[in-house]
C-alpha positions as CSV (number, residue, x, y, z in Angstrom):
1,M,-69.4,61.4,29.5
2,K,-67.4,61.8,26.4
3,L,-68.8,64.5,24.0
4,I,-67.9,66.5,21.0
5,L,-69.5,69.9,20.6
6,L,-70.0,71.0,17.0
7,G,-71.2,74.4,15.7
8,P,-70.2,77.4,13.7
9,P,-68.2,80.4,15.2
10,G,-70.5,82.2,17.7
11,A,-72.8,79.2,18.3
12,G,-71.9,79.1,22.0
13,K,-69.7,75.9,22.1
14,G,-67.3,77.4,24.5
15,T,-70.0,78.7,26.9
16,Q,-71.8,75.4,26.9
17,A,-68.6,73.4,27.3
18,K,-67.6,75.5,30.3
19,M,-71.1,75.0,31.9
20,L,-70.8,71.2,31.4
21,T,-67.3,71.2,32.9
22,E,-68.5,73.0,36.0
23,R,-71.5,70.6,36.4
24,F,-69.7,67.3,35.8
25,G,-66.1,68.0,36.7
26,I,-64.7,66.8,33.4
27,P,-62.2,68.7,31.3
28,Q,-63.1,71.0,28.3
29,I,-60.5,70.3,25.6
30,S,-60.0,72.9,22.9
31,T,-57.1,72.6,20.4
32,G,-55.9,76.2,21.0
33,D,-55.6,75.7,24.7
34,I,-53.8,72.3,24.5
35,L,-51.5,73.5,21.7
36,R,-50.3,76.4,23.9
37,A,-50.0,74.1,26.9
38,A,-48.0,71.5,25.0
39,V,-45.7,74.2,23.6
40,A,-45.2,75.7,27.1
41,A,-44.5,72.2,28.6
42,G,-42.0,71.4,25.9
43,T,-43.5,68.0,25.1
44,D,-42.3,66.2,21.9
45,M,-45.5,67.1,20.1
46,G,-45.4,70.6,21.6
47,L,-41.9,71.2,20.1
48,K,-43.1,69.9,16.7
49,A,-46.1,72.3,16.9
50,K,-43.8,75.2,17.9
51,A,-41.6,74.7,14.9
52,F,-44.6,75.3,12.6
53,M,-46.0,78.1,14.7
54,D,-42.7,80.0,14.8
55,Q,-42.7,80.0,11.0
56,G,-46.2,81.3,10.9
57,G,-47.6,78.1,9.4
58,L,-50.5,75.9,10.3
59,V,-49.8,73.0,12.6
60,P,-50.3,69.8,10.5
61,D,-53.2,67.4,11.4
62,E,-50.8,64.7,12.5
63,V,-49.3,67.0,15.1
64,V,-52.6,68.3,16.3
65,I,-54.0,64.7,16.6
66,G,-50.8,63.7,18.5
67,I,-51.3,66.5,21.0
68,V,-55.0,65.7,21.4
69,G,-54.1,62.0,21.9
70,D,-51.6,63.0,24.6
71,R,-54.2,65.1,26.4
72,L,-56.9,62.4,26.3
73,Q,-54.5,60.0,28.1
74,E,-54.2,62.3,31.1
75,S,-56.0,61.0,34.3
76,D,-58.6,63.8,34.5
77,C,-60.0,62.5,31.2
78,D,-60.8,59.1,32.7
79,P,-64.3,60.1,33.8
80,G,-64.9,61.9,30.5
81,F,-64.2,64.9,28.4
82,I,-65.7,67.6,26.2
83,L,-64.0,68.3,22.8
84,D,-64.8,71.9,22.0
85,G,-64.4,72.8,18.3
86,F,-62.4,69.6,17.4
87,P,-62.3,67.8,15.1
88,R,-62.7,70.5,12.3
89,T,-62.5,68.2,9.3
90,V,-63.5,64.7,8.3
91,P,-59.8,63.6,8.1
92,Q,-59.3,64.8,11.7
93,A,-62.5,62.9,12.7
94,D,-61.1,59.7,11.2
95,A,-57.8,60.2,13.0
96,L,-59.6,61.0,16.3
97,G,-61.6,57.8,15.9
98,E,-58.4,55.8,15.6
99,V,-56.9,57.5,18.7
100,L,-60.0,56.9,20.8
101,S,-60.1,53.2,19.6
102,E,-56.5,52.8,20.7
103,L,-57.3,54.3,24.1
104,G,-60.4,52.2,24.6
105,K,-62.6,55.2,24.7
106,D,-66.0,55.5,23.0
107,L,-67.8,58.8,22.2
108,D,-71.2,59.0,23.9
109,A,-72.5,61.7,21.6
110,V,-71.7,64.5,19.2
111,V,-73.8,67.6,20.0
112,S,-74.4,70.0,17.1
113,L,-75.5,73.5,17.9
114,T,-77.6,74.8,15.1
115,V,-77.9,78.6,14.7
116,D,-79.1,80.8,11.8
117,E,-76.1,82.3,10.0
118,E,-77.5,85.8,10.0
119,M,-78.1,85.6,13.8
120,L,-74.4,84.5,14.2
121,V,-73.3,87.5,12.2
122,E,-75.4,89.8,14.5
123,R,-74.1,88.1,17.6
124,L,-70.4,88.4,16.6
125,T,-70.4,91.8,14.9
126,G,-72.2,93.3,17.9
127,R,-69.5,92.4,20.4
128,R,-67.5,95.3,21.9
129,T,-64.5,95.1,24.2
130,C,-63.1,97.8,26.6
131,S,-59.7,98.9,25.4
132,A,-58.6,99.6,28.9
133,C,-59.9,96.8,31.2
134,G,-61.1,94.1,28.6
135,K,-64.7,94.0,29.8
136,G,-67.0,92.7,27.1
137,F,-70.4,94.1,25.9
138,H,-72.8,93.7,23.1
139,V,-74.5,96.5,21.3
140,R,-77.9,94.7,21.4
141,F,-77.8,92.0,24.0
142,D,-75.6,93.6,26.7
143,P,-75.2,97.3,25.9
144,P,-73.2,99.7,28.1
145,G,-75.1,102.5,29.9
146,T,-73.5,105.0,27.6
147,A,-72.8,104.0,24.0
148,G,-69.1,103.3,23.4
149,I,-68.1,103.8,27.0
150,C,-67.2,101.0,29.5
151,D,-69.5,100.8,32.5
152,V,-66.6,99.5,34.7
153,C,-63.7,101.8,34.0
154,G,-64.9,104.4,31.5
155,G,-62.6,103.2,28.8
156,S,-63.5,103.3,25.1
157,L,-65.2,100.2,23.6
158,V,-63.8,98.9,20.4
159,Q,-64.7,96.2,17.9
160,R,-62.0,93.5,17.5
161,D,-60.8,92.8,14.0
162,D,-62.0,89.2,14.5
163,D,-65.6,90.5,15.0
164,R,-65.8,92.6,11.8
165,E,-68.4,91.4,9.4
166,E,-66.1,90.5,6.5
167,T,-64.0,88.4,8.9
168,I,-67.0,86.7,10.3
169,R,-68.4,85.8,6.9
170,R,-65.1,84.4,5.9
171,R,-64.9,82.2,9.0
172,L,-68.5,81.0,8.4
173,K,-67.6,80.1,4.8
174,V,-64.6,78.0,6.0
175,Y,-67.0,76.3,8.6
176,R,-69.5,75.4,5.9
177,E,-66.8,74.0,3.6
178,Q,-64.6,72.2,6.1
179,T,-66.5,71.5,9.3
180,A,-70.2,71.2,8.4
181,P,-69.6,67.9,6.6
182,L,-69.0,66.4,10.1
183,I,-72.7,66.7,10.8
184,G,-73.5,64.0,8.2
185,Y,-70.3,62.0,9.2
186,Y,-71.4,61.6,12.8
187,R,-75.1,61.2,11.9
188,D,-74.1,58.2,9.8
189,K,-72.4,56.8,12.9
190,G,-75.5,57.3,15.0
191,L,-73.8,59.7,17.3
192,L,-75.2,63.1,16.2
193,Q,-77.6,65.0,18.4
194,E,-78.8,68.4,17.3
195,V,-79.7,71.3,19.6
196,D,-81.3,74.6,18.9
197,G,-78.5,77.0,19.5
198,M,-80.7,80.0,19.0
199,A,-82.4,79.4,22.3
200,G,-81.2,81.1,25.5
201,I,-77.9,79.9,27.2
202,D,-79.7,78.1,30.0
203,E,-82.3,76.5,27.6
204,V,-79.5,75.2,25.4
205,Q,-77.8,73.8,28.4
206,G,-81.1,72.1,29.4
207,Q,-81.4,70.6,25.9
208,I,-77.8,69.2,26.2
209,L,-78.4,67.8,29.7
210,G,-81.6,66.1,28.4
211,L,-79.6,64.4,25.8
212,V,-76.9,63.4,28.2
213,R,-79.4,61.9,30.6
214,K,-80.7,59.7,27.8
């Protein structure tokens, strides 16, 4: 099973990818994780990425694609893989297609999680994290027993800068402009499958499994 999971920030891609990984025993591949791993391992591509990261710049597409290509050649990807949040742009998708072709691997499907934007804002801005132990809560969906206080250690709950509304809306704008065009791109290739990301976590997983079984 070789899948790409698409969806805006907060759609639940990471959660669903983790569940699929546990069920099928295939790796979840996210660019952030493999970039850090490549840098730590000191691979050729990792060293190239580190040079840009040390300067505070974005890692160029060709380096990211190179690192993804290296990762896809590892033996644990032979049974399949789940690309979580990659590709992010149409040029990245074109480059990924070339890499997969060279490796003799074909995508089975691209699963797009569709979620109402205002629901995403509510999901993300409602997150709170304990400043002491790191335990996560949500003001609506998973509130602590006492507002602002961690149930586990009694520490203060804080909102991360990444979860502030202005930051979330900026990230969603970038998604609409750069990543959302991939929906049409993969639909034209006959690979796109859309899933209602506003359903419960288990229901979303059930929808994805139904697509996989087909």
